[in-house]
Jmol script that loads the backbone (N, CA, C; Angstrom):
load data "model"
ATOM      1  N   MET A   1       0.852  -1.164   0.000  1.00  0.00           N
ATOM      2  CA  MET A   1       0.000   0.000   0.000  1.00  0.00           C
ATOM      3  C   MET A   1       0.900   1.230   0.000  1.00  0.00           C
ATOM      4  N   TYR A   2       0.556   2.183  -0.821  1.00  0.00           N
ATOM      5  CA  TYR A   2       1.300   3.431  -0.936  1.00  0.00           C
ATOM      6  C   TYR A   2       0.421   4.569  -0.439  1.00  0.00           C
ATOM      7  N   LEU A   3       0.919   5.294   0.565  1.00  0.00           N
ATOM      8  CA  LEU A   3       0.179   6.423   1.127  1.00  0.00           C
ATOM      9  C   LEU A   3       0.943   7.701   0.830  1.00  0.00           C
ATOM     10  N   ASP A   4       0.300   8.616   0.156  1.00  0.00           N
ATOM     11  CA  ASP A   4       0.882   9.933  -0.074  1.00  0.00           C
ATOM     12  C   ASP A   4       0.133  10.903   0.832  1.00  0.00           C
ATOM     13  N   LEU A   5       0.724  11.192   1.974  1.00  0.00           N
ATOM     14  CA  LEU A   5       0.038  12.009   2.967  1.00  0.00           C
ATOM     15  C   LEU A   5      -0.111  13.461   2.553  1.00  0.00           C
ATOM     16  N   TRP A   6       0.763  13.922   1.660  1.00  0.00           N
ATOM     17  CA  TRP A   6       0.667  15.313   1.227  1.00  0.00           C
ATOM     18  C   TRP A   6      -0.548  15.519   0.330  1.00  0.00           C
ATOM     19  N   THR A   7      -0.818  14.548  -0.536  1.00  0.00           N
ATOM     20  CA  THR A   7      -1.951  14.686  -1.459  1.00  0.00           C
ATOM     21  C   THR A   7      -3.158  13.882  -1.010  1.00  0.00           C
ATOM     22  N   ARG A   8      -3.004  13.131   0.066  1.00  0.00           N
ATOM     23  CA  ARG A   8      -4.063  12.281   0.618  1.00  0.00           C
ATOM     24  C   ARG A   8      -4.524  11.221  -0.381  1.00  0.00           C
ATOM     25  N   ARG A   9      -3.566  10.678  -1.134  1.00  0.00           N
ATOM     26  CA  ARG A   9      -3.869   9.609  -2.077  1.00  0.00           C
ATOM     27  C   ARG A   9      -3.408   8.285  -1.498  1.00  0.00           C
ATOM     28  N   VAL A  10      -4.226   7.261  -1.698  1.00  0.00           N
ATOM     29  CA  VAL A  10      -3.909   5.911  -1.262  1.00  0.00           C
ATOM     30  C   VAL A  10      -4.001   5.011  -2.488  1.00  0.00           C
ATOM     31  N   SER A  11      -2.971   4.200  -2.700  1.00  0.00           N
ATOM     32  CA  SER A  11      -3.010   3.249  -3.804  1.00  0.00           C
ATOM     33  C   SER A  11      -2.265   1.994  -3.381  1.00  0.00           C
ATOM     34  N   THR A  12      -2.494   0.943  -4.108  1.00  0.00           N
ATOM     35  CA  THR A  12      -1.773  -0.299  -3.826  1.00  0.00           C
ATOM     36  C   THR A  12      -0.830  -0.582  -4.980  1.00  0.00           C
ATOM     37  N   ILE A  13       0.299  -1.169  -4.652  1.00  0.00           N
ATOM     38  CA  ILE A  13       1.276  -1.544  -5.665  1.00  0.00           C
ATOM     39  C   ILE A  13       1.700  -2.980  -5.414  1.00  0.00           C
ATOM     40  N   GLN A  14       2.106  -3.643  -6.450  1.00  0.00           N
ATOM     41  CA  GLN A  14       2.613  -5.005  -6.340  1.00  0.00           C
ATOM     42  C   GLN A  14       4.126  -4.947  -6.161  1.00  0.00           C
ATOM     43  N   VAL A  15       4.624  -5.623  -5.160  1.00  0.00           N
ATOM     44  CA  VAL A  15       6.051  -5.650  -4.892  1.00  0.00           C
ATOM     45  C   VAL A  15       6.503  -7.098  -4.847  1.00  0.00           C
ATOM     46  N   LYS A  16       7.523  -7.401  -5.626  1.00  0.00           N
ATOM     47  CA  LYS A  16       8.067  -8.757  -5.594  1.00  0.00           C
ATOM     48  C   LYS A  16       9.098  -8.856  -4.480  1.00  0.00           C
ATOM     49  N   ARG A  17       9.081  -9.960  -3.796  1.00  0.00           N
ATOM     50  CA  ARG A  17      10.046 -10.213  -2.740  1.00  0.00           C
ATOM     51  C   ARG A  17      11.412 -10.459  -3.380  1.00  0.00           C
ATOM     52  N   ALA A  18      12.423  -9.786  -2.888  1.00  0.00           N
ATOM     53  CA  ALA A  18      13.776  -9.992  -3.404  1.00  0.00           C
ATOM     54  C   ALA A  18      14.269 -11.362  -2.955  1.00  0.00           C
ATOM     55  N   SER A  19      14.735 -12.150  -3.889  1.00  0.00           N
ATOM     56  CA  SER A  19      15.155 -13.519  -3.571  1.00  0.00           C
ATOM     57  C   SER A  19      16.362 -13.565  -2.642  1.00  0.00           C
ATOM     58  N   ASP A  20      17.102 -12.463  -2.541  1.00  0.00           N
ATOM     59  CA  ASP A  20      18.280 -12.445  -1.685  1.00  0.00           C
ATOM     60  C   ASP A  20      18.094 -11.602  -0.423  1.00  0.00           C
ATOM     61  N   CYS A  21      16.858 -11.211  -0.125  1.00  0.00           N
ATOM     62  CA  CYS A  21      16.605 -10.385   1.057  1.00  0.00           C
ATOM     63  C   CYS A  21      16.717 -11.240   2.323  1.00  0.00           C
ATOM     64  N   PRO A  22      17.668 -10.933   3.209  1.00  0.00           N
ATOM     65  CA  PRO A  22      17.855 -11.754   4.412  1.00  0.00           C
ATOM     66  C   PRO A  22      16.657 -11.718   5.362  1.00  0.00           C
ATOM     67  N   THR A  23      15.920 -10.628   5.376  1.00  0.00           N
ATOM     68  CA  THR A  23      14.772 -10.522   6.267  1.00  0.00           C
ATOM     69  C   THR A  23      13.545 -11.194   5.670  1.00  0.00           C
ATOM     70  N   CYS A  24      13.208 -10.836   4.437  1.00  0.00           N
ATOM     71  CA  CYS A  24      11.991 -11.375   3.809  1.00  0.00           C
ATOM     72  C   CYS A  24      12.070 -12.878   3.558  1.00  0.00           C
ATOM     73  N   VAL A  25      13.224 -13.344   3.109  1.00  0.00           N
ATOM     74  CA  VAL A  25      13.351 -14.744   2.703  1.00  0.00           C
ATOM     75  C   VAL A  25      13.839 -15.633   3.843  1.00  0.00           C
ATOM     76  N   GLU A  26      14.895 -15.200   4.506  1.00  0.00           N
ATOM     77  CA  GLU A  26      15.529 -16.036   5.534  1.00  0.00           C
ATOM     78  C   GLU A  26      15.043 -15.741   6.946  1.00  0.00           C
ATOM     79  N   ARG A  27      14.208 -14.698   7.094  1.00  0.00           N
ATOM     80  CA  ARG A  27      13.661 -14.302   8.395  1.00  0.00           C
ATOM     81  C   ARG A  27      14.766 -13.981   9.401  1.00  0.00           C
ATOM     82  N   ARG A  28      15.880 -13.399   8.907  1.00  0.00           N
ATOM     83  CA  ARG A  28      16.966 -12.945   9.776  1.00  0.00           C
ATOM     84  C   ARG A  28      16.753 -11.464  10.061  1.00  0.00           C
ATOM     85  N   PHE A  29      16.826 -11.096  11.320  1.00  0.00           N
ATOM     86  CA  PHE A  29      16.626  -9.719  11.737  1.00  0.00           C
ATOM     87  C   PHE A  29      17.885  -9.234  12.444  1.00  0.00           C
ATOM     88  N   GLU A  30      18.973  -9.114  11.673  1.00  0.00           N
ATOM     89  CA  GLU A  30      20.279  -8.783  12.234  1.00  0.00           C
ATOM     90  C   GLU A  30      20.279  -7.460  12.986  1.00  0.00           C
ATOM     91  N   PHE A  31      19.498  -6.507  12.518  1.00  0.00           N
ATOM     92  CA  PHE A  31      19.490  -5.199  13.169  1.00  0.00           C
ATOM     93  C   PHE A  31      18.927  -5.258  14.580  1.00  0.00           C
ATOM     94  N   LEU A  32      18.179  -6.315  14.905  1.00  0.00           N
ATOM     95  CA  LEU A  32      17.664  -6.466  16.258  1.00  0.00           C
ATOM     96  C   LEU A  32      18.700  -7.084  17.198  1.00  0.00           C
ATOM     97  N   ASP A  33      19.679  -7.777  16.631  1.00  0.00           N
ATOM     98  CA  ASP A  33      20.683  -8.466  17.428  1.00  0.00           C
ATOM     99  C   ASP A  33      21.882  -7.605  17.789  1.00  0.00           C
ATOM    100  N   ARG A  34      22.112  -6.554  17.060  1.00  0.00           N
ATOM    101  CA  ARG A  34      23.268  -5.710  17.341  1.00  0.00           C
ATOM    102  C   ARG A  34      22.859  -4.244  17.278  1.00  0.00           C
ATOM    103  N   PRO A  35      23.417  -3.458  18.159  1.00  0.00           N
ATOM    104  CA  PRO A  35      23.070  -2.047  18.117  1.00  0.00           C
ATOM    105  C   PRO A  35      23.649  -1.414  16.852  1.00  0.00           C
ATOM    106  N   SER A  36      22.817  -0.760  16.122  1.00  0.00           N
ATOM    107  CA  SER A  36      23.244  -0.102  14.897  1.00  0.00           C
ATOM    108  C   SER A  36      22.374   1.120  14.704  1.00  0.00           C
ATOM    109  N   ARG A  37      22.945   2.106  14.085  1.00  0.00           N
ATOM    110  CA  ARG A  37      22.168   3.301  13.792  1.00  0.00           C
ATOM    111  C   ARG A  37      21.564   3.236  12.403  1.00  0.00           C
ATOM    112  N   THR A  38      21.850   2.149  11.665  1.00  0.00           N
ATOM    113  CA  THR A  38      21.302   2.014  10.326  1.00  0.00           C
ATOM    114  C   THR A  38      20.470   0.748  10.216  1.00  0.00           C
ATOM    115  N   ALA A  39      19.476   0.801   9.345  1.00  0.00           N
ATOM    116  CA  ALA A  39      18.672  -0.381   9.049  1.00  0.00           C
ATOM    117  C   ALA A  39      18.342  -0.346   7.565  1.00  0.00           C
ATOM    118  N   ILE A  40      18.592  -1.452   6.899  1.00  0.00           N
ATOM    119  CA  ILE A  40      18.273  -1.546   5.475  1.00  0.00           C
ATOM    120  C   ILE A  40      16.782  -1.803   5.347  1.00  0.00           C
ATOM    121  N   LEU A  41      16.135  -0.986   4.555  1.00  0.00           N
ATOM    122  CA  LEU A  41      14.711  -1.136   4.313  1.00  0.00           C
ATOM    123  C   LEU A  41      14.506  -1.815   2.966  1.00  0.00           C
ATOM    124  N   CYS A  42      13.339  -2.360   2.743  1.00  0.00           N
ATOM    125  CA  CYS A  42      13.050  -2.981   1.449  1.00  0.00           C
ATOM    126  C   CYS A  42      13.257  -1.956   0.344  1.00  0.00           C
ATOM    127  N   GLY A  43      13.757  -2.420  -0.777  1.00  0.00           N
ATOM    128  CA  GLY A  43      14.029  -1.517  -1.886  1.00  0.00           C
ATOM    129  C   GLY A  43      15.416  -0.945  -1.754  1.00  0.00           C
ATOM    130  N   ASP A  44      15.565   0.283  -2.098  1.00  0.00           N
ATOM    131  CA  ASP A  44      16.893   0.906  -2.070  1.00  0.00           C
ATOM    132  C   ASP A  44      16.930   2.050  -1.068  1.00  0.00           C
ATOM    133  N   ALA A  45      16.621   1.750   0.171  1.00  0.00           N
ATOM    134  CA  ALA A  45      16.622   2.776   1.209  1.00  0.00           C
ATOM    135  C   ALA A  45      17.253   2.248   2.482  1.00  0.00           C
ATOM    136  N   VAL A  46      17.894   3.160   3.185  1.00  0.00           N
ATOM    137  CA  VAL A  46      18.499   2.849   4.483  1.00  0.00           C
ATOM    138  C   VAL A  46      18.023   3.910   5.466  1.00  0.00           C
ATOM    139  N   GLN A  47      17.587   3.468   6.644  1.00  0.00           N
ATOM    140  CA  GLN A  47      17.228   4.404   7.707  1.00  0.00           C
ATOM    141  C   GLN A  47      18.450   4.614   8.585  1.00  0.00           C
ATOM    142  N   VAL A  48      18.728   5.864   8.906  1.00  0.00           N
ATOM    143  CA  VAL A  48      19.840   6.204   9.792  1.00  0.00           C
ATOM    144  C   VAL A  48      19.269   6.959  10.984  1.00  0.00           C
ATOM    145  N   LEU A  49      19.678   6.539  12.167  1.00  0.00           N
ATOM    146  CA  LEU A  49      19.238   7.185  13.404  1.00  0.00           C
ATOM    147  C   LEU A  49      20.329   8.093  13.942  1.00  0.00           C
ATOM    148  N   PRO A  50      19.972   9.158  14.645  1.00  0.00           N
ATOM    149  CA  PRO A  50      20.994  10.033  15.228  1.00  0.00           C
ATOM    150  C   PRO A  50      21.722   9.344  16.379  1.00  0.00           C
ATOM    151  N   ARG A  51      22.854   9.897  16.749  1.00  0.00           N
ATOM    152  CA  ARG A  51      23.669   9.318  17.840  1.00  0.00           C
ATOM    153  C   ARG A  51      22.994   9.479  19.199  1.00  0.00           C
ATOM    154  N   GLY A  52      22.174  10.450  19.359  1.00  0.00           N
ATOM    155  CA  GLY A  52      21.475  10.679  20.623  1.00  0.00           C
ATOM    156  C   GLY A  52      20.184  11.422  20.342  1.00  0.00           C
ATOM    157  N   GLN A  53      19.600  11.982  21.377  1.00  0.00           N
ATOM    158  CA  GLN A  53      18.373  12.745  21.167  1.00  0.00           C
ATOM    159  C   GLN A  53      18.709  14.053  20.462  1.00  0.00           C
ATOM    160  N   VAL A  54      17.961  14.327  19.418  1.00  0.00           N
ATOM    161  CA  VAL A  54      18.225  15.490  18.576  1.00  0.00           C
ATOM    162  C   VAL A  54      16.907  16.184  18.279  1.00  0.00           C
ATOM    163  N   LYS A  55      16.959  17.475  18.122  1.00  0.00           N
ATOM    164  CA  LYS A  55      15.826  18.237  17.588  1.00  0.00           C
ATOM    165  C   LYS A  55      16.418  19.152  16.530  1.00  0.00           C
ATOM    166  N   LEU A  56      16.300  18.725  15.266  1.00  0.00           N
ATOM    167  CA  LEU A  56      16.892  19.462  14.170  1.00  0.00           C
ATOM    168  C   LEU A  56      16.106  20.726  13.840  1.00  0.00           C
ATOM    169  N   ASP A  57      16.828  21.757  13.465  1.00  0.00           N
ATOM    170  CA  ASP A  57      16.228  22.961  12.913  1.00  0.00           C
ATOM    171  C   ASP A  57      16.127  22.723  11.409  1.00  0.00           C
ATOM    172  N   LEU A  58      14.982  22.208  10.964  1.00  0.00           N
ATOM    173  CA  LEU A  58      14.822  21.840   9.563  1.00  0.00           C
ATOM    174  C   LEU A  58      14.880  23.044   8.629  1.00  0.00           C
ATOM    175  N   ASP A  59      14.473  24.209   9.088  1.00  0.00           N
ATOM    176  CA  ASP A  59      14.556  25.408   8.254  1.00  0.00           C
ATOM    177  C   ASP A  59      16.014  25.736   7.940  1.00  0.00           C
ATOM    178  N   ALA A  60      16.858  25.731   8.962  1.00  0.00           N
ATOM    179  CA  ALA A  60      18.277  26.023   8.763  1.00  0.00           C
ATOM    180  C   ALA A  60      18.951  24.933   7.919  1.00  0.00           C
ATOM    181  N   LEU A  61      18.584  23.693   8.168  1.00  0.00           N
ATOM    182  CA  LEU A  61      19.152  22.589   7.396  1.00  0.00           C
ATOM    183  C   LEU A  61      18.743  22.692   5.926  1.00  0.00           C
ATOM    184  N   ALA A  62      17.485  23.034   5.663  1.00  0.00           N
ATOM    185  CA  ALA A  62      17.013  23.197   4.288  1.00  0.00           C
ATOM    186  C   ALA A  62      17.779  24.317   3.584  1.00  0.00           C
ATOM    187  N   ALA A  63      18.003  25.417   4.281  1.00  0.00           N
ATOM    188  CA  ALA A  63      18.756  26.538   3.700  1.00  0.00           C
ATOM    189  C   ALA A  63      20.180  26.115   3.367  1.00  0.00           C
ATOM    190  N   ARG A  64      20.808  25.366   4.262  1.00  0.00           N
ATOM    191  CA  ARG A  64      22.192  24.923   4.034  1.00  0.00           C
ATOM    192  C   ARG A  64      22.273  23.920   2.889  1.00  0.00           C
ATOM    193  N   LEU A  65      21.348  22.942   2.878  1.00  0.00           N
ATOM    194  CA  LEU A  65      21.396  21.905   1.852  1.00  0.00           C
ATOM    195  C   LEU A  65      20.968  22.418   0.484  1.00  0.00           C
ATOM    196  N   SER A  66      20.142  23.452   0.428  1.00  0.00           N
ATOM    197  CA  SER A  66      19.679  23.974  -0.862  1.00  0.00           C
ATOM    198  C   SER A  66      20.833  24.560  -1.665  1.00  0.00           C
ATOM    199  N   ARG A  67      21.937  24.904  -1.015  1.00  0.00           N
ATOM    200  CA  ARG A  67      23.120  25.379  -1.736  1.00  0.00           C
ATOM    201  C   ARG A  67      23.872  24.237  -2.415  1.00  0.00           C
ATOM    202  N   LEU A  68      23.558  22.993  -2.005  1.00  0.00           N
ATOM    203  CA  LEU A  68      24.265  21.820  -2.533  1.00  0.00           C
ATOM    204  C   LEU A  68      23.410  20.995  -3.487  1.00  0.00           C
ATOM    205  N   GLY A  69      22.120  21.201  -3.467  1.00  0.00           N
ATOM    206  CA  GLY A  69      21.192  20.427  -4.284  1.00  0.00           C
ATOM    207  C   GLY A  69      19.778  20.908  -4.008  1.00  0.00           C
ATOM    208  N   ARG A  70      18.822  20.071  -4.310  1.00  0.00           N
ATOM    209  CA  ARG A  70      17.423  20.439  -4.051  1.00  0.00           C
ATOM    210  C   ARG A  70      17.074  20.103  -2.612  1.00  0.00           C
ATOM    211  N   ALA A  71      16.478  21.035  -1.905  1.00  0.00           N
ATOM    212  CA  ALA A  71      16.036  20.809  -0.526  1.00  0.00           C
ATOM    213  C   ALA A  71      14.740  21.578  -0.324  1.00  0.00           C
ATOM    214  N   GLU A  72      13.730  20.881   0.183  1.00  0.00           N
ATOM    215  CA  GLU A  72      12.409  21.487   0.331  1.00  0.00           C
ATOM    216  C   GLU A  72      11.782  21.017   1.634  1.00  0.00           C
ATOM    217  N   LEU A  73      11.270  21.951   2.380  1.00  0.00           N
ATOM    218  CA  LEU A  73      10.590  21.639   3.629  1.00  0.00           C
ATOM    219  C   LEU A  73       9.118  21.418   3.339  1.00  0.00           C
ATOM    220  N   LYS A  74       8.607  20.248   3.721  1.00  0.00           N
ATOM    221  CA  LYS A  74       7.193  19.902   3.548  1.00  0.00           C
ATOM    222  C   LYS A  74       6.626  19.628   4.930  1.00  0.00           C
ATOM    223  N   GLY A  75       6.069  20.632   5.554  1.00  0.00           N
ATOM    224  CA  GLY A  75       5.537  20.458   6.900  1.00  0.00           C
ATOM    225  C   GLY A  75       6.663  20.166   7.875  1.00  0.00           C
ATOM    226  N   GLU A  76       6.612  19.029   8.501  1.00  0.00           N
ATOM    227  CA  GLU A  76       7.610  18.635   9.500  1.00  0.00           C
ATOM    228  C   GLU A  76       8.687  17.715   8.935  1.00  0.00           C
ATOM    229  N   VAL A  77       8.821  17.681   7.605  1.00  0.00           N
ATOM    230  CA  VAL A  77       9.775  16.786   6.947  1.00  0.00           C
ATOM    231  C   VAL A  77      10.576  17.576   5.929  1.00  0.00           C
ATOM    232  N   LEU A  78      11.869  17.301   5.865  1.00  0.00           N
ATOM    233  CA  LEU A  78      12.735  17.901   4.867  1.00  0.00           C
ATOM    234  C   LEU A  78      13.010  16.864   3.791  1.00  0.00           C
ATOM    235  N   LEU A  79      12.774  17.224   2.537  1.00  0.00           N
ATOM    236  CA  LEU A  79      13.062  16.357   1.404  1.00  0.00           C
ATOM    237  C   LEU A  79      14.229  16.974   0.644  1.00  0.00           C
ATOM    238  N   ALA A  80      15.257  16.183   0.388  1.00  0.00           N
ATOM    239  CA  ALA A  80      16.438  16.705  -0.299  1.00  0.00           C
ATOM    240  C   ALA A  80      16.941  15.696  -1.319  1.00  0.00           C
ATOM    241  N   GLU A  81      17.565  16.217  -2.370  1.00  0.00           N
ATOM    242  CA  GLU A  81      18.211  15.407  -3.399  1.00  0.00           C
ATOM    243  C   GLU A  81      19.661  15.858  -3.462  1.00  0.00           C
ATOM    244  N   LEU A  82      20.574  14.978  -3.070  1.00  0.00           N
ATOM    245  CA  LEU A  82      22.004  15.283  -3.056  1.00  0.00           C
ATOM    246  C   LEU A  82      22.794  14.063  -3.516  1.00  0.00           C
ATOM    247  N   GLU A  83      23.810  14.280  -4.296  1.00  0.00           N
ATOM    248  CA  GLU A  83      24.698  13.199  -4.721  1.00  0.00           C
ATOM    249  C   GLU A  83      23.956  12.012  -5.319  1.00  0.00           C
ATOM    250  N   GLY A  84      22.847  12.277  -6.003  1.00  0.00           N
ATOM    251  CA  GLY A  84      22.090  11.212  -6.648  1.00  0.00           C
ATOM    252  C   GLY A  84      21.238  10.370  -5.716  1.00  0.00           C
ATOM    253  N   VAL A  85      21.063  10.806  -4.487  1.00  0.00           N
ATOM    254  CA  VAL A  85      20.211  10.095  -3.530  1.00  0.00           C
ATOM    255  C   VAL A  85      19.151  11.045  -2.986  1.00  0.00           C
ATOM    256  N   SER A  86      18.090  10.472  -2.437  1.00  0.00           N
ATOM    257  CA  SER A  86      17.016  11.256  -1.828  1.00  0.00           C
ATOM    258  C   SER A  86      17.083  11.094  -0.322  1.00  0.00           C
ATOM    259  N   LEU A  87      16.963  12.191   0.376  1.00  0.00           N
ATOM    260  CA  LEU A  87      16.940  12.164   1.832  1.00  0.00           C
ATOM    261  C   LEU A  87      15.588  12.664   2.326  1.00  0.00           C
ATOM    262  N   THR A  88      15.015  11.936   3.259  1.00  0.00           N
ATOM    263  CA  THR A  88      13.824  12.375   3.973  1.00  0.00           C
ATOM    264  C   THR A  88      14.267  12.503   5.424  1.00  0.00           C
ATOM    265  N   VAL A  89      14.249  13.725   5.923  1.00  0.00           N
ATOM    266  CA  VAL A  89      14.801  14.002   7.254  1.00  0.00           C
ATOM    267  C   VAL A  89      13.687  14.482   8.177  1.00  0.00           C
ATOM    268  N   PHE A  90      13.645  13.905   9.373  1.00  0.00           N
ATOM    269  CA  PHE A  90      12.647  14.255  10.373  1.00  0.00           C
ATOM    270  C   PHE A  90      13.293  15.096  11.477  1.00  0.00           C
ATOM    271  N   ARG A  91      12.499  15.889  12.162  1.00  0.00           N
ATOM    272  CA  ARG A  91      13.022  16.761  13.232  1.00  0.00           C
ATOM    273  C   ARG A  91      13.782  16.015  14.318  1.00  0.00           C
ATOM    274  N   ASP A  92      13.394  14.758  14.579  1.00  0.00           N
ATOM    275  CA  ASP A  92      14.068  14.003  15.634  1.00  0.00           C
ATOM    276  C   ASP A  92      15.402  13.420  15.180  1.00  0.00           C
ATOM    277  N   GLY A  93      15.854  13.786  13.969  1.00  0.00           N
ATOM    278  CA  GLY A  93      17.165  13.351  13.493  1.00  0.00           C
ATOM    279  C   GLY A  93      17.149  12.090  12.651  1.00  0.00           C
ATOM    280  N   ARG A  94      16.013  11.393  12.594  1.00  0.00           N
ATOM    281  CA  ARG A  94      15.936  10.210  11.739  1.00  0.00           C
ATOM    282  C   ARG A  94      16.000  10.640  10.291  1.00  0.00           C
ATOM    283  N   ALA A  95      16.593   9.785   9.467  1.00  0.00           N
ATOM    284  CA  ALA A  95      16.642  10.065   8.039  1.00  0.00           C
ATOM    285  C   ALA A  95      16.459   8.778   7.256  1.00  0.00           C
ATOM    286  N   LEU A  96      15.707   8.866   6.180  1.00  0.00           N
ATOM    287  CA  LEU A  96      15.587   7.777   5.219  1.00  0.00           C
ATOM    288  C   LEU A  96      16.396   8.206   4.011  1.00  0.00           C
ATOM    289  N   ILE A  97      17.336   7.381   3.623  1.00  0.00           N
ATOM    290  CA  ILE A  97      18.194   7.706   2.495  1.00  0.00           C
ATOM    291  C   ILE A  97      17.896   6.708   1.395  1.00  0.00           C
ATOM    292  N   ARG A  98      17.299   7.199   0.310  1.00  0.00           N
ATOM    293  CA  ARG A  98      16.909   6.347  -0.818  1.00  0.00           C
ATOM    294  C   ARG A  98      17.942   6.453  -1.924  1.00  0.00           C
ATOM    295  N   GLY A  99      18.129   5.340  -2.614  1.00  0.00           N
ATOM    296  CA  GLY A  99      19.121   5.296  -3.680  1.00  0.00           C
ATOM    297  C   GLY A  99      20.428   4.718  -3.189  1.00  0.00           C
ATOM    298  N   VAL A 100      20.396   4.174  -1.976  1.00  0.00           N
ATOM    299  CA  VAL A 100      21.585   3.602  -1.337  1.00  0.00           C
ATOM    300  C   VAL A 100      21.212   2.247  -0.755  1.00  0.00           C
ATOM    301  N   LYS A 101      22.041   1.259  -0.981  1.00  0.00           N
ATOM    302  CA  LYS A 101      21.812  -0.053  -0.367  1.00  0.00           C
ATOM    303  C   LYS A 101      22.855  -0.365   0.702  1.00  0.00           C
ATOM    304  N   ASP A 102      23.956   0.362   0.668  1.00  0.00           N
ATOM    305  CA  ASP A 102      25.063   0.126   1.588  1.00  0.00           C
ATOM    306  C   ASP A 102      24.896   0.998   2.842  1.00  0.00           C
ATOM    307  N   PRO A 103      24.713   0.381   4.007  1.00  0.00           N
ATOM    308  CA  PRO A 103      24.541   1.164   5.233  1.00  0.00           C
ATOM    309  C   PRO A 103      25.729   2.084   5.535  1.00  0.00           C
ATOM    310  N   ALA A 104      26.928   1.665   5.185  1.00  0.00           N
ATOM    311  CA  ALA A 104      28.105   2.504   5.446  1.00  0.00           C
ATOM    312  C   ALA A 104      28.041   3.791   4.610  1.00  0.00           C
ATOM    313  N   ARG A 105      27.617   3.675   3.376  1.00  0.00           N
ATOM    314  CA  ARG A 105      27.473   4.874   2.526  1.00  0.00           C
ATOM    315  C   ARG A 105      26.358   5.767   3.065  1.00  0.00           C
ATOM    316  N   ALA A 106      25.244   5.171   3.474  1.00  0.00           N
ATOM    317  CA  ALA A 106      24.148   5.952   4.041  1.00  0.00           C
ATOM    318  C   ALA A 106      24.614   6.685   5.296  1.00  0.00           C
ATOM    319  N   GLN A 107      25.362   5.995   6.149  1.00  0.00           N
ATOM    320  CA  GLN A 107      25.890   6.618   7.366  1.00  0.00           C
ATOM    321  C   GLN A 107      26.836   7.758   7.020  1.00  0.00           C
ATOM    322  N   SER A 108      27.658   7.559   5.996  1.00  0.00           N
ATOM    323  CA  SER A 108      28.594   8.596   5.571  1.00  0.00           C
ATOM    324  C   SER A 108      27.852   9.838   5.076  1.00  0.00           C
ATOM    325  N   LEU A 109      26.805   9.636   4.275  1.00  0.00           N
ATOM    326  CA  LEU A 109      26.004  10.765   3.799  1.00  0.00           C
ATOM    327  C   LEU A 109      25.320  11.478   4.963  1.00  0.00           C
ATOM    328  N   TYR A 110      24.785  10.702   5.897  1.00  0.00           N
ATOM    329  CA  TYR A 110      24.137  11.276   7.080  1.00  0.00           C
ATOM    330  C   TYR A 110      25.137  12.133   7.853  1.00  0.00           C
ATOM    331  N   ASP A 111      26.311  11.576   8.101  1.00  0.00           N
ATOM    332  CA  ASP A 111      27.317  12.307   8.875  1.00  0.00           C
ATOM    333  C   ASP A 111      27.776  13.568   8.140  1.00  0.00           C
ATOM    334  N   ARG A 112      27.890  13.494   6.819  1.00  0.00           N
ATOM    335  CA  ARG A 112      28.353  14.643   6.033  1.00  0.00           C
ATOM    336  C   ARG A 112      27.334  15.786   6.050  1.00  0.00           C
ATOM    337  N   TYR A 113      26.066  15.453   5.896  1.00  0.00           N
ATOM    338  CA  TYR A 113      25.057  16.501   5.709  1.00  0.00           C
ATOM    339  C   TYR A 113      24.205  16.820   6.928  1.00  0.00           C
ATOM    340  N   LEU A 114      24.052  15.878   7.854  1.00  0.00           N
ATOM    341  CA  LEU A 114      23.121  16.097   8.964  1.00  0.00           C
ATOM    342  C   LEU A 114      23.777  16.170  10.331  1.00  0.00           C
ATOM    343  N   ALA A 115      24.841  15.454  10.547  1.00  0.00           N
ATOM    344  CA  ALA A 115      25.429  15.350  11.888  1.00  0.00           C
ATOM    345  C   ALA A 115      26.398  16.495  12.145  1.00  0.00           C
ATOM    346  N   ARG A 116      25.845  17.688  12.260  1.00  0.00           N
ATOM    347  CA  ARG A 116      26.700  18.852  12.527  1.00  0.00           C
ATOM    348  C   ARG A 116      26.297  19.497  13.816  1.00  0.00           C
TER     349      ARG A 116
END
end "model"
wireframe off; spacefill off
backbone 0.3
color backbone group
């Protein structure tokens, strides 16, 4: 199910299970066994968590990131396009980084652009 909260549209999509997905196929939940600030999500996205409790100033972050690429504040969420990836950033410091499958790269992008 796809929910677009900005336009209030709901639709369903068909998604094939990746034959090599450790969670979907093998039922391995490695992120639950070890502390990590990253989690690989289905598709090409990685969630990155902040190092501690954070309250980001999304307005200031949007202004800074807009000099490097596209950055737009949509309510309580910052949407940005940098280095060929999409970032969805929340005030509490969580970020979804799309276009990346490698958690180390996602963490590097997070640290470069958000962890200041």
